[in-house]
DRENDREN-743790 format. One line per field, with one value per residue: chain; residue in one letter; x, y, z of N, C-alpha, C, O in turn; residue number from 1. Coordinates in pm, 1 decimal, always signed. Atoms other than C-alpha are relative to their C-alpha. Example, Ala and Ser with C-alpha at 12.3 -4.5 7.8 and 13.67 -1.06 7.14 Angstrom:
2
ch [A,A]
aa [A,S]
n_c1 [+89.0,-82.0]
n_c2 [-119.0,-119.0]
n_c3 [+0.0,-6.0]
ca_c1 [+1230.0,+1367.0]
ca_c2 [-450.0,-106.0]
ca_c3 [+780.0,+714.0]
c_c1 [+90.0,-77.0]
c_c2 [+120.0,+109.0]
c_c3 [+0.0,+73.0]
o_c1 [+193.6,-26.1]
o_c2 [+118.1,+219.8]
o_c3 [+66.5,+89.9]
i [1,2]
//
This chain:
168
ch [A,A,A,A,A,A,A,A,A,A,A,A,A,A,A,A,A,A,A,A,A,A,A,A,A,A,A,A,A,A,A,A,A,A,A,A,A,A,A,A,A,A,A,A,A,A,A,A,A,A,A,A,A,A,A,A,A,A,A,A,A,A,A,A,A,A,A,A,A,A,A,A,A,A,A,A,A,A,A,A,A,A,A,A,A,A,A,A,A,A,A,A,A,A,A,A,A,A,A,A,A,A,A,A,A,A,A,A,A,A,A,A,A,A,A,A,A,A,A,A,A,A,A,A,A,A,A,A,A,A,A,A,A,A,A,A,A,A,A,A,A,A,A,A,A,A,A,A,A,A,A,A,A,A,A,A,A,A,A,A,A,A,A,A,A,A,A,A]
aa [X,X,X,X,X,X,X,X,X,X,X,X,X,X,X,X,X,X,X,X,X,X,X,X,X,X,X,X,X,X,X,X,X,X,X,X,X,X,X,X,X,X,X,X,X,X,X,X,X,X,X,X,X,X,X,X,X,X,X,X,X,X,X,X,X,X,X,X,X,X,X,X,X,X,X,X,X,X,X,X,X,X,X,X,X,X,X,X,X,X,X,X,X,X,X,X,X,X,X,X,X,X,X,X,X,X,X,X,X,X,X,X,X,X,X,X,X,X,X,X,X,X,X,X,X,X,X,X,X,X,X,X,X,X,X,X,X,X,X,X,X,X,X,X,X,X,X,X,X,X,X,X,X,X,X,X,X,X,X,X,X,X,X,X,X,X,X,X]
n_c1 [-72.4,+63.3,-73.2,+105.6,+143.8,-15.4,-31.3,-87.2,-8.4,-151.4,-35.7,-91.9,+64.5,+38.8,-114.7,+6.3,-80.5,-142.8,-52.2,-52.2,-141.9,-76.5,+2.7,-104.8,-147.0,-51.7,-27.8,-115.2,-111.2,-30.6,-66.8,-121.4,-88.9,-45.7,-49.6,-128.2,-66.4,+17.0,-69.0,-130.6,-106.1,+29.1,-71.8,+92.3,+124.3,+124.6,+6.6,-46.9,+93.6,+104.0,-49.3,-23.1,+142.9,+62.2,-63.4,+22.9,+143.7,+62.3,-55.0,+25.4,-56.8,-127.0,-44.2,+87.6,+126.3,-32.6,+4.0,+147.4,+88.4,-36.0,+26.6,-139.1,-88.0,-79.2,-119.9,-11.5,+11.0,-137.7,-89.1,+47.9,-34.3,-148.8,-48.1,+37.7,-78.5,-147.8,+29.9,+28.1,+142.9,+62.6,-93.9,+65.4,-30.9,+70.8,+113.6,+26.0,+101.4,-59.1,-132.0,-59.3,+58.6,-51.4,+111.3,-58.8,+17.5,-43.4,-108.2,+69.3,-31.5,+102.9,+116.2,-32.2,+26.4,+157.5,+61.9,-35.8,+55.1,+124.5,+49.9,+4.5,+109.5,+119.7,+2.3,+38.3,+146.8,+84.1,+9.2,+86.4,+129.1,+26.4,+119.7,+89.7,+17.6,-58.0,+89.2,-19.4,-114.7,+32.6,+96.8,-82.2,-83.0,+60.5,+33.3,-117.3,-56.1,+92.7,-37.8,-149.3,+8.4,+61.4,-81.9,-121.3,+54.9,+36.9,-130.5,-102.5,-142.6,-12.2,-88.3,+59.2,-98.8,+12.8,+117.8,-22.0,-57.4,+84.7,+80.2,-14.9]
n_c2 [+108.5,+100.4,+125.6,+129.0,-35.4,-112.3,-126.9,-37.4,-142.2,-39.2,-111.6,+38.8,+49.8,+129.1,+62.1,+144.2,+64.6,+35.9,-113.9,-89.5,+32.4,-67.3,-124.7,-28.6,+32.3,-109.6,-112.1,+20.6,-11.7,-137.9,-49.0,+38.7,-48.7,-131.7,+16.4,+31.9,-127.2,-106.4,+18.6,+31.3,-77.9,+7.6,+123.5,+109.1,-8.5,-10.6,+50.2,-89.7,-105.1,+57.4,+18.3,-141.4,-80.4,+76.8,-36.1,-126.3,-39.6,+79.6,+22.3,+142.3,+18.9,+61.4,+62.6,+98.9,-48.9,-73.6,+96.3,+21.7,-114.4,-5.6,+117.8,+25.6,+111.9,-59.5,+10.7,-125.0,-132.6,-33.0,-47.2,-126.8,-97.1,+4.1,-106.1,-135.2,-41.2,-22.9,-121.4,-119.9,-28.9,+55.1,+62.0,+97.3,-12.2,+100.1,-40.1,-28.2,+94.3,+138.2,-32.7,+80.0,-47.6,-125.1,-98.3,-89.5,-135.5,-74.7,-95.7,-139.9,+36.2,+72.3,-84.5,-96.0,+75.3,+19.9,-123.0,-12.1,+98.7,+0.7,-109.8,+60.4,+114.0,-49.7,-30.7,+114.3,+30.5,-90.4,+36.6,+115.9,-34.9,-134.9,+16.2,+3.8,-125.2,+6.5,+80.4,+140.6,+37.3,+17.1,+112.8,+128.0,+36.0,+43.8,+133.7,+89.0,+20.3,+75.0,+142.7,+47.3,+24.1,+126.9,+108.4,+26.9,+73.6,+136.6,+81.4,-101.9,+37.4,-10.9,-106.1,-57.6,+15.6,+130.5,+9.5,-49.3,+95.6,+119.6,-73.0,+70.2]
n_c3 [+98.9,-16.3,+6.2,-32.9,-54.6,-90.4,+48.9,-87.6,-13.9,+7.8,-97.2,-124.5,-125.5,+4.7,-17.2,-8.8,-108.3,+31.2,+50.9,-112.0,-1.5,+125.4,-12.8,-103.1,+36.5,+101.2,-82.7,-71.2,+90.4,+27.5,-119.4,-29.9,+86.2,-55.2,-130.5,+8.9,+36.1,-97.4,-94.0,+48.8,-83.6,-151.6,-56.7,-14.6,+98.1,-20.6,-142.0,-83.3,-24.4,-81.4,-122.7,-61.8,-27.3,-100.7,-133.1,-56.3,+16.5,-95.1,-124.8,-40.9,-105.5,+10.6,+137.4,+29.1,+32.9,+132.3,+126.6,-1.7,+73.2,+136.1,+36.4,+30.1,-74.4,-95.3,+45.5,+111.0,-85.0,-74.8,+95.9,+25.0,-97.7,+3.1,+93.5,-32.4,-107.6,+60.6,+77.2,-87.7,+19.4,-118.4,-109.5,-89.8,-148.1,-73.1,-10.8,-140.4,-71.4,-2.7,+42.9,+93.4,+142.0,+42.5,+47.4,+108.9,+12.1,+109.8,-47.3,+49.9,+127.2,+32.2,-6.4,+125.6,+122.2,+31.8,+52.2,+146.7,+56.5,-4.3,+100.8,+141.1,-6.2,+32.7,+124.5,+77.4,-32.2,+64.7,+152.6,+4.4,-24.0,+61.7,+68.3,-107.1,-76.3,-138.8,-73.8,+57.5,-60.0,-142.7,-23.2,+60.5,-114.9,-126.2,+3.5,+15.6,-151.2,-70.8,+56.5,-49.8,-137.1,+0.8,+32.7,-97.2,-130.1,+49.4,+39.0,-50.7,+27.1,+130.1,+41.7,+132.7,+107.0,+73.4,+95.0,+114.7,+76.4,+39.5,+86.2,+140.3]
ca_c1 [-1506.4,-1680.6,-1495.0,-1693.6,-2022.3,-1886.1,-1849.2,-1530.1,-1523.9,-1190.7,-1221.8,-989.9,-1277.5,-1341.9,-1056.9,-1052.9,-951.0,-576.4,-554.1,-478.7,-150.7,-45.5,-146.2,+51.8,+354.4,+372.8,+347.2,+603.5,+836.8,+794.7,+867.1,+1169.6,+1341.6,+1291.9,+1362.9,+1695.6,+1791.7,+1694.6,+1906.5,+2212.4,+2534.2,+2368.5,+2603.5,+2412.2,+2175.9,+1830.0,+1866.7,+2101.3,+1834.9,+1573.8,+1788.6,+1881.8,+1514.5,+1392.1,+1640.1,+1564.4,+1175.7,+1096.2,+1361.9,+1363.2,+1461.7,+1754.8,+1928.1,+1698.0,+1381.6,+1537.9,+1581.9,+1226.9,+1063.8,+1257.2,+1218.6,+1604.1,+1792.7,+1994.8,+2304.2,+2254.4,+2164.4,+2501.7,+2692.4,+2496.1,+2537.5,+2911.1,+2937.6,+2716.1,+2907.7,+3252.4,+3092.6,+3019.5,+2629.9,+2526.2,+2684.5,+2594.9,+2573.0,+2459.4,+2073.5,+1939.2,+1677.0,+1936.3,+2304.6,+2362.6,+2161.6,+2284.7,+2077.1,+2158.9,+2194.0,+2222.6,+2538.6,+2512.3,+2676.3,+2372.1,+2118.0,+2261.5,+2248.3,+1884.1,+1780.7,+1947.6,+1817.5,+1472.5,+1432.7,+1532.9,+1293.6,+1011.1,+1083.5,+1077.4,+745.6,+599.8,+694.3,+542.4,+221.9,+221.7,-82.5,-301.5,-487.3,-364.0,-670.1,-628.0,-266.4,-350.0,-620.8,-389.3,-126.6,-346.8,-517.7,-193.4,-67.9,-362.8,-309.9,+41.9,-29.9,-280.0,-48.7,+247.7,+16.2,-90.2,+269.6,+509.2,+826.4,+744.5,+1030.3,+900.9,+1230.2,+1175.7,+837.6,+996.2,+1193.4,+876.4,+692.7,+556.6]
ca_c2 [-3542.4,-3864.0,-4212.8,-4533.8,-4475.5,-4187.2,-3808.7,-3675.6,-3315.7,-3149.0,-2895.6,-2916.2,-2993.5,-3333.4,-3502.0,-3895.3,-4112.4,-4115.9,-3758.4,-3602.1,-3810.8,-3674.9,-3342.5,-3337.7,-3495.5,-3223.4,-2952.1,-3126.8,-3146.0,-2788.9,-2698.8,-2914.2,-2778.5,-2421.7,-2519.6,-2670.7,-2343.4,-2132.7,-2302.2,-2353.3,-2283.2,-2348.8,-2580.6,-2903.1,-2814.8,-2873.9,-3088.3,-2837.9,-2571.4,-2780.4,-2860.5,-2487.6,-2369.3,-2644.3,-2558.2,-2191.0,-2198.4,-2509.4,-2535.8,-2917.1,-3043.8,-3242.8,-3414.0,-3697.3,-3482.6,-3281.0,-3588.6,-3700.5,-3392.3,-3405.6,-3765.3,-3798.5,-4126.5,-4057.7,-4184.8,-3939.5,-3657.9,-3699.4,-3685.3,-3386.8,-3208.5,-3287.4,-3086.7,-2809.4,-2776.1,-2776.0,-2489.2,-2279.0,-2311.4,-2509.5,-2617.1,-2916.6,-2865.3,-3088.4,-3077.9,-2902.4,-3182.0,-3471.0,-3405.6,-3720.4,-3579.7,-3306.1,-3002.8,-2817.3,-2463.1,-2226.6,-2000.9,-1627.3,-1743.4,-1989.2,-1730.8,-1494.6,-1773.6,-1851.4,-1505.7,-1507.5,-1821.8,-1780.3,-1466.0,-1682.7,-1985.0,-1738.9,-1591.5,-1948.2,-2010.1,-1704.9,-1801.0,-2135.0,-1994.6,-1695.9,-1856.5,-1829.4,-1517.8,-1410.9,-1572.1,-1895.1,-1900.5,-1861.9,-2109.3,-2383.1,-2336.7,-2368.3,-2688.3,-2851.3,-2773.3,-2933.7,-3241.2,-3263.1,-3256.8,-3525.9,-3754.5,-3684.0,-3774.0,-4096.3,-4189.0,-3987.5,-4155.7,-4100.0,-3927.2,-3658.6,-3671.1,-4050.2,-3963.2,-3767.4,-4076.5,-4295.0,-4031.1,-4181.7]
ca_c3 [-5498.6,-5512.2,-5420.3,-5442.2,-5267.0,-5065.1,-5111.8,-4970.6,-4857.1,-4917.6,-4648.7,-4328.3,-4101.2,-4261.1,-4112.5,-4147.5,-3854.6,-3856.9,-4013.5,-3659.6,-3658.4,-4003.5,-3905.2,-3572.2,-3743.8,-4010.0,-3733.6,-3529.9,-3824.9,-3902.8,-3533.8,-3510.7,-3807.7,-3683.1,-3329.2,-3441.1,-3629.2,-3351.9,-3117.6,-3330.9,-3147.3,-2799.6,-2596.7,-2610.3,-2892.6,-2855.0,-2520.5,-2386.8,-2432.7,-2280.2,-1986.6,-1912.2,-1965.7,-1728.8,-1455.2,-1466.5,-1536.7,-1340.4,-1070.5,-1035.7,-703.5,-806.8,-1119.6,-1106.9,-1118.0,-1397.4,-1619.6,-1514.2,-1625.2,-1942.6,-1999.3,-2036.3,-1931.6,-1626.2,-1802.6,-2106.7,-1868.2,-1687.3,-1991.4,-2110.4,-1790.6,-1780.3,-2110.6,-2008.6,-1683.8,-1890.1,-2111.1,-1788.2,-1863.6,-1550.9,-1220.4,-994.0,-622.4,-341.6,-324.0,-11.7,+56.7,+12.0,+25.8,-165.6,-469.8,-688.1,-782.5,-1127.8,-1125.3,-1409.4,-1397.6,-1488.4,-1836.8,-1866.1,-1775.2,-2048.5,-2307.5,-2239.2,-2281.9,-2616.4,-2708.5,-2600.8,-2820.7,-3127.8,-3010.4,-2982.5,-3313.8,-3477.1,-3301.0,-3427.0,-3785.7,-3731.4,-3624.4,-3849.4,-4046.7,-3732.9,-3589.5,-3248.5,-3075.7,-3280.1,-3173.9,-2804.5,-2825.0,-3018.8,-2745.6,-2461.1,-2600.4,-2694.0,-2340.0,-2192.5,-2421.9,-2342.5,-1968.1,-2000.8,-2179.1,-1943.5,-1648.8,-1830.2,-1951.3,-1700.9,-1826.5,-2181.2,-2382.1,-2645.9,-2823.9,-2901.2,-3057.3,-3327.4,-3426.4,-3486.0,-3703.6,-4025.5]
c_c1 [-70.3,+117.5,-69.2,-134.1,+5.4,+64.5,+105.8,+17.0,+156.5,+37.5,+63.8,-85.0,-61.8,+105.3,-39.6,+60.9,+143.6,+60.7,+72.7,+147.7,+87.3,+9.4,+112.0,+139.5,+57.5,+34.6,+136.2,+137.6,+41.6,+52.9,+130.0,+84.4,+22.6,+67.7,+166.7,+69.6,+10.0,+90.3,+162.3,+120.9,-17.8,+78.2,-109.2,-106.0,-125.4,-25.9,+60.4,-89.4,-111.4,+38.4,+2.9,-142.3,-52.2,+66.8,-22.7,-130.6,-48.4,+75.4,-5.8,+87.2,+159.0,+17.7,-100.3,-140.1,+4.6,-28.1,-136.2,-92.0,+41.1,-10.2,+147.2,+59.2,+96.0,+154.7,+32.9,+6.9,+149.0,+93.7,-23.0,+46.0,+136.2,+42.7,-40.8,+72.5,+152.9,-23.2,-36.0,-153.5,-72.7,+111.1,-73.1,+48.6,-83.0,-147.5,-44.2,-84.5,+77.4,+149.3,+71.1,-35.4,+82.0,-118.4,+88.6,-47.3,+44.0,+89.5,-47.7,+22.1,-139.4,-121.5,+7.2,-22.8,-143.0,-73.6,+12.6,-70.5,-148.5,-67.1,-0.1,-103.5,-132.7,-24.0,-24.8,-144.4,-88.9,-4.0,-78.4,-144.5,-53.7,-134.4,-122.2,-31.7,+54.1,-102.8,-8.0,+117.1,-8.8,-74.2,+96.9,+99.6,-52.3,-64.5,+102.0,+73.0,-75.4,+33.4,+123.2,-2.0,-53.6,+83.7,+115.0,-62.9,-28.2,+123.4,+105.2,+118.8,+14.7,+127.6,-55.1,+97.8,-7.2,-106.5,+48.6,+77.8,-89.1,-115.0,-11.4,+63.6]
c_c2 [-123.4,-132.5,-115.1,+57.4,+137.3,+126.7,+48.7,+146.1,+35.7,+109.2,-65.4,-62.4,-141.2,-115.3,-153.9,-34.6,-36.6,+139.1,+82.8,-47.6,+67.2,+146.9,+65.8,-27.3,+87.2,+144.7,-19.7,+4.2,+131.1,+75.7,-37.5,+44.7,+144.5,-3.0,-27.3,+132.0,+100.9,-38.7,-62.0,+87.8,+5.0,-123.5,-99.8,-15.5,-2.9,-43.7,+85.4,+124.0,-32.3,-17.3,+149.8,+63.3,-83.3,+54.5,+146.5,+27.7,-107.9,-45.3,-146.4,-26.3,-48.5,-44.2,-92.8,+76.8,+68.5,-101.9,-71.8,+78.9,+15.1,-107.7,-53.9,-102.2,+63.8,-4.6,+106.2,+119.4,+17.1,+57.1,+144.5,+103.0,+22.9,+92.8,+120.6,+58.9,+55.4,+139.1,+105.4,+21.0,-37.0,-37.3,-103.5,+31.3,-99.2,+67.5,+13.7,-103.1,-135.8,+36.6,-88.4,+26.5,+132.3,+87.3,+67.7,+115.9,+70.7,+115.2,+134.9,-16.7,-61.0,+80.9,+93.0,-82.2,-13.5,+96.7,+15.8,-96.6,-11.4,+97.8,-76.5,-124.0,+84.1,+52.6,-110.2,-37.8,+85.0,-39.6,-117.6,+27.3,+120.4,-12.7,+10.1,+160.6,-7.7,-79.6,-136.6,-53.8,-17.5,-114.8,-136.9,-25.0,-37.8,-151.6,-98.2,-24.6,-88.3,-158.5,-50.2,-43.4,-125.0,-128.9,-33.2,-51.5,-147.3,-76.4,+107.6,-24.6,+21.8,+114.5,+66.9,-10.1,-140.7,+12.9,+41.2,-116.5,-123.1,+90.3,-84.1,+89.9]
c_c3 [+67.9,-2.1,+18.3,+28.3,+73.2,-75.6,+88.7,+5.0,+16.8,+91.9,+136.6,+101.4,-30.0,+19.3,+16.4,+130.1,-35.7,-57.0,+124.2,+20.5,-100.1,+19.6,+112.0,-55.1,-80.1,+95.4,+90.6,-88.5,-23.6,+128.9,+24.5,-83.7,+57.6,+123.2,-14.7,-73.3,+102.0,+103.8,-49.8,+78.5,+145.4,+45.4,+30.7,-97.0,+62.9,+159.9,+93.0,+37.2,+87.4,+133.9,+68.1,+14.2,+112.2,+143.5,+29.0,+11.0,+109.7,+138.3,+66.5,+134.0,+5.2,-171.3,-60.5,-40.6,-132.6,-120.5,-15.7,-57.4,-147.1,-79.9,-79.0,+85.6,+81.8,-66.5,-116.7,+74.1,+62.0,-97.2,-69.5,+91.8,+29.7,-106.2,+18.8,+109.1,-56.3,-71.0,+101.9,-14.4,+137.7,+119.7,+83.2,+149.7,+97.2,+9.9,+152.4,+79.4,+27.0,-51.2,-90.0,-145.5,-36.3,-58.7,-111.9,+31.1,-124.3,+44.8,-64.3,-151.5,-47.5,+1.5,-123.9,-133.5,-5.3,-37.9,-162.0,-86.5,-5.5,-97.7,-129.4,+5.0,-34.1,-127.5,-94.2,+38.3,-68.2,-145.5,-21.6,-7.9,-74.8,-87.6,+89.5,+34.6,+154.0,+105.3,-43.6,+76.7,+163.0,+27.0,-30.2,+117.9,+126.2,-9.7,-14.8,+134.6,+77.5,-36.5,+57.2,+146.3,+26.4,-56.5,+81.6,+125.3,-18.3,-16.7,+63.7,-33.0,-152.0,-54.5,-149.5,-108.0,-87.3,-81.9,-138.7,-79.1,-70.6,-94.8,-148.2,-95.4]
o_c1 [-87.4,+200.2,-109.0,-184.4,-97.1,+141.5,+77.0,+54.7,+234.6,+148.9,+39.7,-36.7,-139.3,+122.5,-129.2,+142.3,+170.4,+182.8,+169.5,+230.1,+198.0,+107.4,+187.3,+233.0,+179.7,+128.7,+217.8,+245.2,+159.7,+136.7,+205.3,+195.9,+134.9,+168.5,+246.7,+183.1,+106.3,+123.7,+239.9,+121.3,+65.2,+61.1,-201.0,-182.5,-139.2,-96.0,+11.1,-85.3,-156.2,-45.3,-61.3,-171.1,-97.8,-0.6,-13.3,-157.5,-117.3,+17.7,-41.1,+195.4,+246.9,-60.1,-138.5,-195.5,-87.8,-104.0,-176.7,-184.9,-40.0,-17.8,+153.5,+69.5,+153.6,+230.2,+140.8,+103.4,+203.5,+153.7,+70.6,+113.0,+170.2,+135.5,+35.2,+97.4,+209.3,+63.7,-59.3,-190.7,-157.4,+230.8,-193.9,+166.1,-187.4,-159.1,-27.2,-82.6,+34.1,+178.4,+172.6,+35.3,+141.6,-219.4,+207.1,-162.9,+147.8,+61.1,-153.0,-67.9,-195.5,-208.6,-93.1,-74.6,-202.5,-168.7,-76.6,-119.1,-203.3,-177.6,-98.4,-158.1,-202.9,-138.6,-101.2,-217.6,-185.3,-113.0,-156.9,-213.8,-163.9,-194.0,-228.5,+56.3,+79.7,-48.3,-53.4,+110.8,+36.6,-40.2,+109.4,+105.5,+8.7,-51.9,+83.9,+123.0,-15.1,+66.5,+136.4,+54.5,+6.5,+71.8,+156.3,+2.3,-10.9,+131.6,+154.5,+196.7,+126.8,+146.9,-77.1,+61.8,+14.8,-102.5,+7.2,+76.1,-47.3,-219.4,+81.2,+84.0]
o_c2 [-132.9,-139.6,-132.4,+139.3,+202.8,+124.6,+46.9,+198.0,-24.4,+161.6,-179.9,-141.5,-191.2,-203.7,-176.9,+40.6,-123.8,+154.4,+155.6,+36.5,+114.1,+209.6,+162.0,+45.3,+102.2,+220.5,+69.0,+39.7,+166.0,+164.9,+46.7,+49.3,+183.4,+66.3,+36.2,+156.2,+177.4,+58.2,-130.2,+207.4,+60.4,-231.5,-71.6,-111.9,+62.8,+21.5,+98.2,+179.7,+48.5,+8.6,+173.8,+132.9,-11.0,+93.9,+181.5,+124.6,-67.4,-109.0,-161.4,+31.0,-9.8,-18.2,-89.4,+37.9,+68.9,-82.5,-109.0,+33.1,+59.9,-91.2,-121.6,-81.3,+164.4,+91.9,+164.7,+193.6,+127.5,+163.7,+219.8,+199.3,+133.9,+169.8,+214.8,+179.0,+156.4,+225.0,+216.9,+133.5,+39.3,-53.4,-83.9,+45.0,-149.1,+189.7,-72.9,-109.6,-220.0,+63.4,-55.4,-14.1,+204.4,+38.6,+93.9,+134.0,+30.3,+186.9,+147.3,+30.9,+0.4,+55.4,+114.3,-27.0,+17.0,+76.4,+49.6,-65.0,-65.5,+78.1,-65.3,-155.7,+56.4,+41.4,-84.8,-76.9,+39.4,-51.7,-120.5,-22.6,+169.3,+90.4,-6.0,+246.6,-112.5,-141.7,-213.8,-151.0,-121.4,-191.4,-222.8,-135.7,-116.9,-230.6,-208.6,-130.8,-169.8,-247.7,-153.9,-148.3,-210.6,-236.2,-147.6,-132.3,-225.3,-191.9,+193.7,+64.4,+17.6,+223.5,+2.5,-29.2,-147.2,-55.4,-22.0,-109.8,-211.4,+30.7,-135.7,+52.9]
o_c3 [+189.5,-93.0,+133.5,-48.7,+91.9,-171.5,+208.4,-100.0,+90.6,+93.8,+174.7,+182.4,+51.6,-64.6,+97.6,+183.8,-118.3,-58.4,+102.1,+56.7,-73.6,-20.8,+96.9,-21.5,-81.0,+71.8,+115.9,-40.5,-21.7,+115.8,+73.4,-31.7,+89.7,+137.4,+54.2,-32.2,+106.5,+172.0,+17.2,+107.8,+217.5,-10.9,+107.8,-94.7,+166.1,+237.3,+205.1,+146.9,+168.8,+220.4,+170.4,+111.5,+200.8,+238.7,+146.7,+81.9,+203.4,+226.4,+183.4,+146.6,+82.2,-263.1,-177.5,-143.4,-214.0,-215.5,-125.9,-123.9,-228.2,-201.7,-181.6,+206.5,+40.4,-55.0,-125.7,+55.6,+60.2,-83.6,-95.9,+54.3,+70.4,-81.3,-4.2,+99.9,-14.3,-56.2,+55.0,+19.3,+184.3,+96.2,+97.0,+183.9,+55.3,+19.4,+238.2,+202.3,+105.7,-167.7,-151.2,-237.7,+43.7,-109.5,-91.0,+69.4,-176.6,+140.7,-126.9,-220.7,-138.3,-81.7,-192.0,-230.6,-108.7,-113.4,-239.7,-195.1,-101.6,-148.2,-202.7,-100.7,-131.3,-171.2,-187.3,-52.6,-129.7,-201.5,-116.4,-96.5,-50.3,-119.0,+29.7,+31.7,+213.3,+196.5,+40.8,+152.0,+210.9,+117.2,+57.0,+171.5,+198.1,+83.9,+36.7,+171.8,+147.3,+41.7,+122.1,+177.3,+91.2,+2.6,+101.0,+191.4,+75.4,+25.2,-9.1,+0.9,-202.9,-0.7,-252.1,-224.2,-208.2,-184.2,-235.9,-202.0,-145.4,-121.2,-210.8,-211.0]
i [1,2,3,4,5,6,7,8,9,10,11,12,13,14,15,16,17,18,19,20,21,22,23,24,25,26,27,28,29,30,31,32,33,34,35,36,37,38,39,40,41,42,43,44,45,46,47,48,49,50,51,52,53,54,55,56,57,58,59,60,61,62,63,64,65,66,67,68,69,70,71,72,73,74,75,76,77,78,79,80,81,82,83,84,85,86,87,88,89,90,91,92,93,94,95,96,97,98,99,100,101,102,103,104,105,106,107,108,109,110,111,112,113,114,115,116,117,118,119,120,121,122,123,124,125,126,127,128,129,130,131,132,133,134,135,136,137,138,139,140,141,142,143,144,145,146,147,148,149,150,151,152,153,154,155,156,157,158,159,160,161,162,163,164,165,166,167,168]
//
């Protein structure tokens, strides 16, 4: 297709500067809607799932480390943990390294919930990536993981949830 003096190629490999943001935004929107559906009924919703997953898979040293990892403000995290504790999903105990700090642990009920919801999230992720070949899916996940860690190292306090609020 010709526009002015330029010929535009309509193939996906001819991304113009700025297209990356649109592409990432569309993928993120597709992921967000599938993720919300997958965690429906989870105490605390998406954030409850993320907290429980981080507690079980990342084993943060204390509540402050958990909040820093997830990019959740400490006040918001406190209310979220209060709610999850009330629902029997997590418990807070004195941190072994600092008795003044609190470590967040999953309860047996929380571990059972995570197994259930991880299956649902995995299914939602598979549906999102269904248009890719298995090797492409693996490559995409690896590359996005590397990019995410690069951004996290450069901006350790950034909140991925806030990024959703600022998409075009």
